[in-house]
N, C-alpha and C positions, 0 to 999 in steps of 0.2 A: 563486688566489680559485678554488672549484665555483661555478655557478650554484645561485641560487635554484629551488628547485621548480616546478615549472609546478604550474596545476592538474589536480588528477585527470582524468583522463577517464573517462569513461559507465563505468559496472563491468557486469560482465554479470553476472546470478545465480548461475552456476557460480564468481564469487570470494566468497562468501558465504552457504558454503552449508551453514551453524547459523540461522541466515533463512531462506535459499529451503526448507532445511527446517518450520520452526516457518508458514512462512506458507503453502507450503501444507497444513498441517494445517489454520495458522484457517479457510484455504479452506474447505477442506472440514465443519467443523463446522458455517462460517456464519456465521461471523465478522466481523465490520473484519480489513479488511489496507492497511496504508498505504499508500498509493500506487495502489490499485485502491477501481474506484467503490465508495460504500457502500451495498450494496439495501436496508436499513431505513432510512438516514437518506434516500434517494426516497423512498419509498412513505411517511414522514412532512411529508417534505415536499409535499407533491401531497398529500397529504389536504387540505380545509377545516378552518378551526380551528374552525366551526359547522354544526352539521346542519341540513340544507335542510329 
């Protein structure tokens, strides 16, 4: 019997060239990228709801 596969090790971006290329394109266009800080969301959350 073979052993069950172990959990995947942390993968580097080079293992996913299509995703890496898309993520780079999205970031250059100012869009949100999974796993990276979202500047627009941070700006929206730091703005008061009611003006003073």
